[in-house]
N, C-alpha and C positions, 0 to 999 in steps of 0.2 A: 071242503075241509081238507087240509094237507095231510097226506099219509105219513105216519111216524115210521121212520126207516129202522128196520130191524137187522137186516143183513149187513155183513161187512165184506167189502171187496178188496182184494189184494193182488197187485201185479208185481211179479218178480222178473227183472230183466238181468239175465246172467249170461256169461260167455261159456263156451264149452270147457269142461273140466273144473269149473268153479263150484260145483255142488248145488246148482239151482234146484235140481230134482230132489236132492236130499233135504234141502231147506223146505221145499214144498211138502215133502213127506212128514217132516217134523211138525209143520204147522197143522197138517191134518190130524196128526196124533194128538197135539195139544187141544185142538177144538173138540175132537171126539171124546177125549178123556174128561172134558168138562161139560159134556152133555150138549154139544152143538152138532148140527148137521153140516158136513163139509163136502165140497166138490172141488176137484182140481183138474185143470187141463193144461196142455203145453203145445206151443207151436214152435218148431225148430226152424232155424235159419242158417244159411251157410255164407252169407255175404259179408259178415263182420268178423274180422280177425280170425279166431278159431271157431266161429259159428256162434251166433247169438240166439238164445231161446227166451221166449216170453212164457212164463208160468203164470196161470191165472187161477185164483182161488176165490170162492164165495163161501162164507160161513153164515149159518142161520141157526138161531137158538131153537132147539127142539121144543121148548116150552111154548113157542109161538105157533106151532103147527096146529091147524084147525081142520083143514080140508085136505088131508093127505100131504104128500111131500111137495115142497115148493119147486117151482120151475126156475132153475138158476141158469145164468148165461154161461156160454163157453169161452167168451173172449172179453177182454176189458173194453169198455166203451168210453170215449172221451167225455170228461166231466162227471164220470160215475165211479171213480176209483178212490177208495178211502186211504189206502196205503200203497205207495210205490217203493219198491226196494231195488236199488241198482248196484251191481257189483263193480262198477267202474264209472268214472266221471262222465265220459261221453255217452254211456248208456243212460245216465240220468238226463243228459241233454236230449237224447232221443225220445225218452218218455215225455219230456216237456213239449217237444215239438209235436208229438202225436196227440197232445191234449189230455194225457192221463193225469197230469198234475194241475190242480186248480186251487185257487186261494180260499175257496169256501169249504173245501172238503178234505184235501189230500195232505197226508203226512209223508214227506219225502225222506227216505233213508238211503244214503249213498256213500260209497267209498270215493275218496278224492284222488286215488292213484290213477295212472293212465296205463292202458294197454293199446299201443298204437295200431291203427288200421293200416291195411296195405297201402292205401292211397297216401297216408301220411308218411309212411316209410319210404315210398318210392318217389316222393316229390324231390325235385332237384335240391331244394333247400327250404327251410322254414315251412314245411308242410303240416306240422303238428297243429291240431285244433287249439283254439284259445280257451283254456279251462276257466279263466276268470269270467268269460261270458256265461258259461254254464252256472257258475256260482251266483252270478248276479241274477240270472233268470230263475234259479231255484228260490232265492230269497224273495223275488217278486211274485212268483206264481204258486208257491206252496203255502198251505195253511201253517205247517210247522216243518222244520228242516233239521235233520240229524246227519251231519257230514263230518267225516274224518278219514284218515288213511287206514282203512280196515285191512288192506293187504299187508301193511306193515305189522299190524297187530296179529294177523294170522301167521305170518312168518315167525314172529318172535315166539309164539306159543306152539308152533308146529301143527296148527289147526287148519281146517278148511275155512276159507273166507265166509262160507255160508254160516258157520257157527258164530262168527263175529257179527254178521248181519242179524242173526237171530237174537243175539244179546242186545244189539242196539234197538231192535223192534220191541223186545220185552221191556226195555227201559223207557221207551217212548210213551207208554201208557195208552196206546191206541187200541190195544186188545184187552178185553176184560178177563185176563187170565193171570194168575200169580206166577212169580219167577220160578218157583219149584216145579210148576207144570212144564215149563220149557226144558228145564234140566232133566226132568223125568223122561221126556221124549228123546233127548239125546242118549240117555242111559239105555233106554229100551231099544234103540236102534242098533246098539252094539258096534257102532262105527267109530273107531279111534276115540273112545269115550273120554279118557283123561285129557287128551289134547283138545278135543272139541269143547269140553267143559271149561278149560282154561281160556279158549278163544271166546266162548260165550261170555265169560266173566269180563274179559277185556272189552267186548262190545257193549256189555251192560253198563260198564263204567265210562264208556266213551273214550278209551285210550288207544293210541297207536304206539308204535315202538318208541322206546326212550331214545331221544336223539341228543347227542352232544353238539355243542355249537360247532359249525363247520369251520375248519381251519383254512385260512386263505392259502391258495396254491401258488407256489413260486413257479411261474411259467418257464423260466430258464432252467430251473432245476428239473422240472418235469420233462423238458425237452432233452436234457442230458440223459435222464433215465430211459426215455423212449428210444433214443438213438443208440445208446449202449446196448440195449436189448435187441434192437433192430439189426445192428451191425457189430460194433465194438467200441472200445474206449477212444481209439484214434478218430473214429468217425464223429463221436460226440465232441472231441477236441476241435475238429474242423468246424463244427456248429458254433462253438464258443468263439472261435477266431473270426468267423464271419459276422457275428453280432457286434464286434468291436467297432464296426463302421457306423453304428447308429448311436449317437449321443443323446438325442431327444428321448426322454423317458417314455412318452406315449408311443413314439415310432418304434422304439426298441421293444416294448411289450408286444405290440402287434407283430413285429417281425419275429420275435422269439416263438410265438405260437405258429405263425404261418411257415416259417423256415423249417421248424421241426416236422410239421406235417408234410412239407414237400420233400424233405430229405428222407423221410420214411415212406416214400411212394410204394404203392402196392405192385409188386411184380410176382412172377410165379413162385419164387423162393419165399417171399413174405406170406403169400396166401397159404402155401404149404405149411409154413412155420406156425401160423395162427390156427390152422385146422387140427394140428396134432398136439397142441399144448394141453398139459394135464388140467390146467385151470378151465379150459373150454369144456373138456369132458365132464368136469365137476359141475359146471353150469348146466350142461345138458341133463345130467342126472337129476339135478335139483329141479329143473324145469319140468321134467316128466314125472317127478316124485318117485324115482326109482328107489327101491328098498336095498339095504346092504346085501350084497351077494347076487342081486338081480343083474342079468346080462342086458346091456343096452346096445342096440345096433344103430349106427348113424349113417344115413344115406345123404351124400352131398351132391349138389348140382355143380358141375365144373365145365367151363368152356374156354380152354386156352386156344387162342387163334394162332394161325401161322406166324403172325407178327410177334406174339408173345414167345413163341418157340425160338425165333431168331434173336429176340432180345436177350435171352438167357445165355447165349453163346458168346465166346470171345468177340470183341468188337469188330475186328477185321472179318472174321468168318461170318458173323451174324449179318453184317452189312452186305457182304457178297451174296449170301443166300437171299436176303430180302430184296436185293436188286435183280436177281436172276429170275426172269419171267418164266422160263421153261420149268425150272424147279418149283416155282410157286404154283404153276398150273398142275404139276404132278403131285405135289404133297399137300397143298392147301386144302383140297377137298376132304382130307382125313380129319381136318380140324374145323370143318364148316359148321358142325352141329355140337351142341353141348351134350353131356351125358351124365347120368347119375351113377355114382360109385359109392360102395360101402366102405368108408374109410376106417371102420373098426375091424375090417378083415386084415389078416396079416399082410397079404400081397400089396394092397393099396396103402396100408400104413407105412410099410417099408419104402414104397415108391415116394410118398410124401416126405418121409424122413430124409431120403436121399436128396430130394429137391431142396428141402429146407437147409441141409448142410452146405449146399452150393452157395449160400450167401457169403461164405468166406471168399469166394471168387467174384463177388458182385462187382467190385471196382474195375474188373477187367471186361465186364460184359458190355454189349452194345447199348442196353437200356441205361446203364449207369452213365456212359459217355453222353448219351442224348440228354438225359435228365440233368446232368451236371452242367452241361452247356446252357440249357434253359434257365437253370437256377442262377448262374453267373450273370446272365443278361438281365434278369429280373432284379438281382441284388444291386447291380450297377445303376439301374433306373431309379430304384428307391433311394439309394445313397446319394445320387446326384440331384434329387428333387429338393429344392430350397424351401418349398412350402410344406410345413409339417402335416397340414391337413391333406394335401395331395399325396404325400408320402404314405400316410396311414391308409388312404384309399387304395394305393398301389399294393400295399401289403395285404389288405383284405381281398384284393382281387384273386389271390391264390386260392381262396375258398371255392373258386369255380372248378378247380382241378381236383378230382377225387376218383376213387375206384380204379378199376383196370378194364382192359378190353374196350368195348364200344362206349361204355360210360366214360372212361378216361378220355377217349378220342373226342367225344362231344364236348366235354368240359374244357379240354385243351384248346379246341377250336374257338370256343367262346372267350377264353382267356386271351388268346392271341388277337382276337378281334378288338377286345377292350384295350390291350396294349397298343395296338396300331392306332386306335382312336386317341389314346393318350398322347402319342407322339405328335399328333396334329394340334392338340390344345395345350401342350406343355408350355408353362410360363404365363398362361393367361389367368386372369383373376378367378375365372369360374372352372379351372381345371379340376379342383377337388369335387365340386358339385356334379360336374359332368361324369367323372369316374364313378361317383356314388350312384348316379342315375343309371348308368350303363350296367354296373354290377348288379343292381337290383333287378333290372330288366332281364339280364341273363339268367337269373335264378327263377324266373317265372314259368319257364317251360323247358322241355327237353330239346326241341328242334331249333331253338334260337330265334324264333319268329319275333318275339317281343324285343329282343336285342337289336335285330335288324331295323325294326321300326323306331327304336330309340337313338340310333346312330345319328350324329350331327350331319347336316348336309355338307356335301363336298365344297 
């Protein structure tokens, strides 16, 4: 005779700072206030983003106790979890992969927003996991699914995402407790009560932030805005003048995006400019949930190489220093290693401000001369390509060039390899497909091994 299941098992998968422990405490409070026996454990991890923790709870009705306290498990077991709560989409995918989500038992409650893992961020391109695969797996593997952008709902209400998840759980009907029991637990915790009650209500109603229809972005207009902020109005005018060479609408659109990115290349001045912007500090304060009046210190990792130092100098002087082997042996070791600097300190802030102001002299620097020459060669190649499909692929090849320092050097080497291969296949019927294949291969790894394998035979 099959045993009637009395206990309820809950696994919460949350990232550091998302209030998974608070959610666990709220659930214990709800269960105990309603006469249930509750046990909670947690196992912390450090390999995922800001650290992922699995909180596991088992609830047991005290009315069922006959021979003392029940023996409850300390960790979730595959195929034996009634409720899985995931604070981010890929955390839901991780729960599915570990077998915690099953179609005969599990209600899956998850936020659809993403917090990207280090491996996704550090990929050359296209490293982000496919969220649609997780959504499909959730629909296939769970008994019931509650999914929406809970992060957006928490931001709108100034609440912790754990409050929104609690609301979604309460509304799912998987726990035998009334709504007011969950709200009482929030009040009794005395943690941002008003905001978390608002977040709970949003989760209960299954609402994310109100979203207006997204307005289409004019790529050219955005390029002008970007380059004006990067340098000045004259630099943006040069951008518009260069785009006049491209009459085909699709080619022009691709070139508008790619040219704006290349012309706003990252040099020491640009990096300094970005790091001291007020908007960036506002983003940092919001990210760490700093209260008004709280002092936030920001420590940055910076690694300008000897080459970047020479690039910021007037073209003639920079080229001379870069080509002087004796001076390079003498001074390059000082720039061989990166360092962490506190950019919110007065000294380093003033240093970065001074470097950012040097962008007014950018057109006289060695880096500008070098990049401008490369851009002109690329522009001529795209403008001279009669096949629009091949011209579009040439435009998209610019995506290989990004960042600064070693990252920029690797990307530039791949770009030049692709351009050299293009010169050999130019005018052939398969020029566009060859360029596309090489570009995609170049994006697969950092060292360029896949690109080398994909190169056409001599």
